[in-house]
N, C-alpha and C positions, 0 to 999 in steps of 0.2 A: 966388559964380561961377556961371553956368548953362553947360553945356557945349554945343558947337553940336552940331549932329545935322548930319552930313552925308549928302550923295547917297547913298552908298553903303551907310550906316546905314538909312536912310530905305526905299531899295529892299530891303535885306535885311530888315527889319520887314514889310513889304508880303508879299515872298515868302515868309517864315516863317506869315503870317496865311493865305496862300492854300492851304499845303500843309496845315495843320493842318484847315481848313475843309472841303478836299478829304476828308482822312482822316477827319473826322466824319461827314461824307456817307454815304460807302462802307460804314465799320464800321455806319452808324446803317441801312443798308439791312437788316443782318440783323436788326435790331429790327423793322423792316415786315414779314418773313417770319413772325418770330416771332408777331406781332399778327395776320399773315393766318390763320395755322392756328388761334390761337384763336377767332378770332372767327366763323370759318365756318361751325363745325358747329353753332351756335347753332339759325343759319337752315336747315342741311340737314337735322339732325335729324330734325325733324317727319314731311318727307317719307321720308325712308330709312324710318322708323318705321313709317309707315301703307304703304309699298310692299313691306315685308317684312313686316309685321306684328310686330315686336319688340316683346319683353316689356320692364320696369323694367331687368332685370339685364342684358339685351343691349342697350339703349341705354345704361347706365353703361359696359358695355364698349367700343361704340363711342366714348364720349368720353374714357376713362380710359386707353385703348390707347395713344392720341399720348402721354401721360405715362410711362408705361412704357416706352416708344422713348425718351423725354428722359432718364430718368433713366439709361439706358443711355447715350444718347450724350455726357452730362456726362462721365462714367466714361472714355469711347473718348476724348473732348476732352482730357482730363487729360495724356493719353499722345502725342497728337497736337501739340497746342499746345507741350509740353517737346521732341518730337523733330523737328518739320518748322516747326515756327513757327506763329505765330498769322496770320498771312497766308494760306498753304496749308490750314490747319484752316477757314478761313472758306469758302474755294471747297468741300472737299469738303463740308460742308455744305450750302451751293446745290445742290451735285450734287443731293444725296440729297435735299433738297426738291423738286424738279423730279420725279423718280422717283416721291416719295410723293403727290404732287398727281396727276400722270396718273395711275397706279395706281388712287388713290382713287376718281377720275372713271370708271374704265372697269370696275369692282370687278362682277361678277355673283352675290356672295352677301356675307354679313356678313363669313362668314371673312375672303374676300380683301380687303376692305374693311378689318376690323381689321387684317391684315398692312402693308397698305399703309400705316395710321396708324400704325403701330410704327415703317416706315421715315419718314415724316414726323416721328415723335418723335425720333428719332436726328438728323434734321438740326436739329431745333429745341433739341435737347441740345446739340449741338455748338456752334449759333451762339449761344445764351442763355449758353453759360460764356463762348465766346471773345471776343466782341464787346465786353462790358463790361471784361474783362481789359485786352483789348488798348487800350482808349480810355483806361482809368486809366494805363497805361505810355506814351501817347502826348500826353496833356494835362497841363498845368503845374497846380501845387497850388493855384492860385488860382480855377481855372476847371474841376476836375476834377468837382467836385459836378453842375456846369452840364451839361457836356460827356455824363456818364452819364446824368442825367436828360433829355437831350436824345433818348439813345437808348431811352429807357421813353418818351420821346412819340412815337418813330418807331413803337414799339408800337402805342400807343394809336391812331395813325392806321393801320395796319393793320388793327386791330379793327373801328374805323369805316369802312374801307374795303370789309373783309368783310362789312359789315353791310349797306351799300349795295347789293351785288355779292349777297347773299342777297335782298333786298326786291326787285330788279329781277327776277332769276330767279324768285321766290316765286309770280308771276301764271302762268307756267307750269309749277311746280312740278319745273324741272329741275334737282335737286339734282347731279346729273352737273355741269352746266356751274359748279355755283357751287364744286366742290370741284377742277375742273380748271384754270379760267380764271386762280386764283392763283399759279399755277408761273410765268406772264409775270416778275414782278420776280423770282423765282431766276436767270433769263438775265441780269437787268440787274447784280444781284450779281455775279455771276460776272466780268464787264466792269469793273466799278468795282474791284474787287479785285485785278485782275490789274497794277494800277498803283499799287498801295499799297507803303510801304516795310515792313519787318520791324520789330518791335519792338527799339528799344534795347538794352532789358533784356534779351532775349532772346536778340540779338544777342552781350551781353556773358556771357552764363552760356554760350557757345559759344564764348567766348576770343575772338570776332569782333571786336576792341576799335577796330580802324581803321573797320568797317562802323557800329559804336555810333556812333563820333565822326561820322560823316559825316552819317547820321539826326539827331544831336542839332543839327547844325548846321544842319540843315534846319528844324527846329522852333523855333529859337531865334535872337533878333535880334540877340546877342553871343556871340561866340567864348568868352569868360571864362565864360559862363552855360553852353553846353555843356560846357565842359571841366570845371566843378565838378559839374555832375550826373554826368558819366562819373566821377567822382573818389568821388563818394558811392555809385555804383553798385558799382563794385571795391571799395569797403570791406564792403558786402553779402556781397559773394560770398567774403569769407575764410573765412566759416562752412563747415567740411567737408563737413558732411553734407548730404542735402538732401531732401526729400519724405518718403516713408513713413519713412526711417532717421531723419531731423529730429523728425519726429512724434515717435515714440518714445523718444527721446534727450532731449528737451527739452519742459519742462513749458508754458512759456511760448510755444510753436508749438501744443500741444494745447489751450491756452486760446485761442486765437486761431481755432484750428478749431472747438470749441466755440462761440464768438459765432455766426461765420458761418452754423451750423447753425441755433441758435437763432435768429437772425434770419430763415433763410429759411422755416423752420416757422411763425413768427409771422407773416409774410406770407401764407402759404398758409391757415391759419386763420382769417385776418380772415372768409372767406367770400366775399371777392369773386369768385371763380372759380366760383362756386356763380352766382352773380349775371351772369357773361358766357356761362357752358356753356349754363344753364336758364332763359336770359331770356325765352323765349317759354312754358314751363313756370310760370316764376314770375308773369308776368302772366296766364296763364289763371287760376291759383289767386288773383288778385288779382280776378277777375272781367271781366276784358278776354276774351272768346270767341272773337272772329274771327281767323282768322290777318293779316288786313291789320291790325288794332291789335294785336297781339303784334307784327309784323314794323316796325310803325311806332314803335312804342315800344322796342325793340330798338335800333333806330338812333339813338333819342334818346339812350338810355343810352351808346350810343359818343360822340355828342358831347359831351355830360357829362367821359365819361372823360377824352377830347382837350384839352378845354378845360380841364380840374381841371390837368393834368400841367403846364400853364404856370405854376400856381404854385408847385409844386415847383420849376421851374427858377430862379424869382426868388428863393424862399426857402432855398432848401440852401446857398447860398453867401453868404448873406446873413445870415438869422435860424439858420442852421447847420441839421445833421441830426438829432439830438436834439429840440428844440422841434417841429419838423415833425412828428416822428415822435408824440410825446406827442398833439398836437393830433387828429393823423389816427385814433389808434386811439379817443380821444373821441368824435370824430363818429360813427364808424364804430359804437360800441358804442350809441349813443345811435339810431341809424336801424335799426339792426338790432332792438334792441327795439321800437321803433314798430311795425315791418313786422311782429314776432309780434305785437301786440295785433291789429293789424287781422286776420291771419292766423287769429286765434283767435275775431274778431267773425264770419268767413265759416263756419267752422265749426262757430258755434253757432245759425248763420242769425239774427243780431241786427244785422248790419251795414247801417247808415245807406247812402243812395246814394253819399253823399262819401267814404265809406271806400275804396273802390279808387284813387280819384285818389290819398288820401294814401299808401297804399301804394306807388303808382307813384314820388311825389315822394320816399318816403323810400328808396327803391330807388336815386334818382338821387342823393341826398345821401350815399346808403354808397359810391357809385363815386365820388363826388367826393372824398370823406373819404379813399380808398384812392389815387385818382390823384394826390394833391397831397401825398403822406405814403409808406406804406408799398412801393407801387407803384415808383416810382425810388429812395426813397431807401435800401432795403433791399440793391439790386445797388451802387448807390454804395460802402455801407458795406463791403461784401463783397469790393469791389475794392480796400478800402484798408488793411484790416487786416493780410491774409496777410504773412507777410515773404518777401523775393523768392527764398529756396532754397527753400521750400516753397507758392510761390504757385499754381503748378499743382494741387498737390495739397489745398490749403485749400480752394480755389475750386471743385475738382473735388466735393470733400464739400458745400459749400453747395448749389452747382448740384442736385447728386443729390439732397439733401433736399428742396428747392423743386419737382423733378417726382414723387419719391415722395408728399410731403404733399398736393401738387397732384392726384395719381392717386387718394388716399385720399380729398380729399374731393370729388373727381367721381365716385368710384365707392362713394359714400355716401348722396349727398343724398336720391336719390331713396326709397332703403330708409330713411332717417332721418324722410322725412316720411311713410312707410306705416307706421313704427314709433313714433315720437312724437308724431306731427300736424305739420304747418306750422310753427303757432306754436311749440310746445315747440323746435322746430329751429334757426328764428330768434334765439329766446332763448338757445340755447346758445351759438351765435355774437357774439352781444351780452356774454355773459360772459367769452368767450374774448376779444374787444378789451379788455373791461375789465382784465383781467390782464395784457395785453400794455403798460398803460399803466405798471403796477408795474415788468415786466422791463425796460423802456427805461429808467428812471430807475435802476435799480439796475446793470445789466450795458452799457448801450451809451456808446462815448465820443463826444464833439464833436469831428472830424476836420480842420471845414474851416481851410482854408489851412494845414495843417499837410504836408508834405510825406509820400511814401511812407518816406523811409528815416528820418524823425524817427520817425513813428509806429513803425515796426520797433522804434527805439535804446529806447524808452520800453517798449513790451512786452517785448522782450527783458531789460529791465535789472527785469523785476518789478513793473511798476507795476499798480494794479488796472485791470482793462478799463475800467472805465468813465472812467479817467484817462489811458490812452494816448493821448489826442489833445489839445487843448488845453485 
């Protein structure tokens, strides 16, 4: 017997879909800011370096200062998200982003620029922590991977928009315009976040169950589904300890935090952000000498990154998180190894005329491998594996790790090239990607189609990390 669908049920279903779509868009705007700031510095850096005659170390500081701020921002965000909620945390992040952008564009010295990039980093640390957490708590289990991958898609769109903007302003050499104009989406984020509901899981942790129930009923087409989810949330809240205290007392929580930290370190040590932050430099090493060639190549890299993220959106809830990661790491290992071979030919002076194009293509393959795997999937997993009572703490640890390792990568790339040579630097990253395939097989769970509460039950029962999913 097929149950009838009443007009009220259909209207409620459409309303819930509209609410979710707006939530995903608004929180995704935080990803756009993340991407804009990641992408903009690669085009601005050559002009800044030329105007102020910056050394390699000074350039590394300009790039990595943002990551240092972001690592700090992730710690601050854990307290903000727990204390005032996900919604207000996103608004604070957007406000700091605007201040950082405008201040960077008005900087009159490298010290001032680094200071404002630290503020930018604070904003990105808050946004990169809060948005995936909020999206994981607001999405249903069958689309959670797709939703958080959609957030990563907005990151890639932000990077691409930054590359296009940099290219436009590169003809005049106006790096100040490059750094300032990206403040505009920050204002849009503030306006959209104002209308968002707070996370029902955060509301429940504050004892505001009536408000949590109201939000859940907005998100689900059936009252019974909302009530069941609220009951599951209440069950997870029976754990008396939380945060750092729970981390110290419970080895299973420590295992989840370890996995989140490992995943974020793996993501950064793929070497992807080397490509993003130093794209013009890498293209120069690959034989593309003019600024125009380097900027066009950078834009093409951004397009590849954006398109490849669509693969992840399709795969992550169908093929799963774990197979997607393994394929991505394998692709990146091969691409980095081939780029290393090309760089070796350049260093030896034996490179045929076609080698620069092979290096450029392999750079794109590397970007595609990251965009369809580690880029979005790591954020998905890190938002899924932490127990509710220690979720802010666990995600703070993993997000802070992301930015610390990102800072290490950004602050050492040029020095590695000077010390090891460009060929050996890329071979180093190829070897790391090969290692990450083994670590994925050994530790990473498959979490597609599993509720956050079910993942938590398996973790807390002592299941091996790779078995806490399906």
